[in-house]
C-alpha positions, 0 to 999 in steps of 0.5 A, a space after each residue: 475841544 478846539 483841534 488847531 492845525 499848526 499851519 494856520 495863519 496867526 488870525 485864525 489860532 490866536 483868537 482861541 489862545 485869547 479865549 482861554 484866560 476867561 477861564 480861571 482854572 487854566 492848565 496845560 492840556 492833556 493833548 498838549 496845548 492849553 486848558 481852561 474851565 469855568 462855570 458859564 451860561 451857555 447855549 449848546 451848539 445846535 440849540 437856541 435860547 438860554 441853557 442852565 448854568 453848567 461847567 464848561 472847560 475848554 482845551 486847545 490842542 495843536 495838531 502836528 505836521 506830517 513831515 513828509 507833506 509839510 502840511 497837517 498829520 491826518 493820521 494824527 487828527 483821526 487818532 486824536 479824534 478817535 481818543 476823544 470819541 472813546 473817552 466820551 463814550 466811557 463817560 468822560 462827559 459831553 464834548 463839542 469838537 472843533 477842528 480849525 484847519 488850514 486849506 493852504 499855507 501862506 509860507 509854503 503855498 501847499 495845499 490841503 485836500 479839503 474834502 478828504 480831510 474833512 471827511 475823515 475828521 467826520 469819520 472819526 467824529 461825526 458831529 466835528 464842527 469843521 472850520 477852514 482858513 481859505 485865506 491862502 487859497 482863495 483865488 489860486 484853488 478851487 474852494 468847493 464847500 459843499 462837494 456834491 454826493 458827499 455829505 461828510 466832506 461838507 464845510 461847516 465853516 470857512 473863512 475867506 479874505 477878499 483882499 487878497 484876490 485880484 483887485 481886492 485890497 479894501 474889501 471886506 473879510 467873509 465868514 460862510 457858516 452853516 445856520 445851525 451853528 448860529 445858535 447863540 442867543 446873544 450876538 458876538 458884538 451887541 450893537 447897533 442894527 441888531 436889537 429888537 426891543 430894548 426897554 429899561 429893565 431888558 432887551 431883546 435881538 433880532 431873530 435873523 441869524 446872518 443880520 444879528 452878527 453884523 453890528 454897527 455901520 456896515 463897510 458898504 464900500 468893502 462889501 462891494 468891492 468884495 462882491 466885484 472881485 468875486 464876480 471877476 474871479 468868476 469869469 475866469 475858466 475853472 482850472 485856468 488859474 491853478 494851471 497857469 500858476 503850477 507852470 510858473 512856480 515849477 520854473 522858479 522851483 527848478 531854478 532856485 532848488 538848483 542854486 547852492 545858496 538858495 534854500 527853499 523851505 518845505 519838504 524836500 522833494 516838493 522844494 525840488 519839484 517833485 510829486 506832493 500836494 497841490 501848491 499856490 504860487 507862494 515860496 519862501 526861502 533863505 540865502 546863504 552868506 557868500 563866503 561858504 561859511 556853513 550855517 551862515 544866512 543873510 538876514 531876510 529883511 536885508 534880502 527883501 531890501 535889496 530885492 526891492 532897491 535893486 529890482 523893484 521886487 516886493 518881497 515879505 521878510 519874517 515869519 509870514 504870520 505863522 510862527 509855529 510853522 515857521 519855527 518847524 520849517 527852519 528846524 528851530 522848534 527846540 530853540 523857540 523858547 530861547 528865541 522868545 526869552 531873548 526877544 523879550 529881554 532885548 525887544 529887538 526885532 532884528 533878533 526874530 527868526 524868519 525867512 523871505 517870501 515872494 510869489 507868482 501870480 496868475 496875472 504875471 506874464 513870462 517875462 515878470 516870472 523871468 525877472 523875478 527868479 533872476 532876481 533872487 539868483 542875482 541876490 544869492 550870488 552877489 548880495 553879501 557883497 553889499 552888506 557894508 552899504 546897508 545898515 539896520 534898525 535893531 528895535 524894528 529889523 528893518 534894513 536900509 542903504 546908508 544914504 537913506 538911513 535917518 540920522 541917529 
């Protein structure tokens, strides 16, 4: 059973969805989500070598969001784990439970309390495999995978993206995982460098569990760059980055939250600067259309184009690779299927729902932050007046100034 956080980036949720078609008896899961089952030759977690063929069922269930925090509903996580444990204890069968959770949102910047959530999951299911996606948290918040004195809070697997660090573009991704979980008899990707011996009638793989999962020619330059950016990050005093970014973020939230045409996404108290979970410097927002007509917003890619063309501000428009979470933030969960049907029928990306995302970073100066705040405010005040100067590509959703638009 895979319990997936709705806040997850697509790269951490979609692989589990794609796993299910390998199980031909797919049907809706009891807890909501997806299920598949089939006969497979498998090695159970914690074991080694081959196990007898057995019936394996896979269930993927998405956990709901706590409306007060904008993060994973911890009570529901505990409740579902407790229900699964009760089902097993009543003779329902053996279960391997995997929790895949987000340490921080790449949309709102909200950060989960990783040690507390991990310990709470283990309290309900001691053998749960708790995995965390740290991609949006790395470089902004502390990432302690083994809190001292609290064995229940130890993380089983963590995913890092060093390319998000200062100087990190071009570096490799990092998977940190407990050795006891590397128990497959066959590597995930068989290939060069992981083979012990191959003959006409058989083959075997090396025993080093780490090297066995790194087939093929390594990205040596990317590995070196990852090491360098981690070294650079380690030179910064503990706590300096979150302290700096929180002050910068609060200035932006105070200014934008008070603007009548800027809607910052996330729980209201947090968007207004109230108490709540820790945050990175990410802010996602929408800009209302300028004539005060209710329910009308400027297209997110148009806002991003104005920020770039007029102020040199790099902004991201779209759903930020977190579709289900974005739909919850936008309040359009009930329209999700209708949007999907429309997009399949028209293939026009301009119709995809989304928002604008910007961020503050500890390396920015106070003047940089002031310029960012002022740029977003200017677009909110005057951006609608420039609509006639721009055009868009229906298929790609890209907005361009008419002087730059290619001939059609």
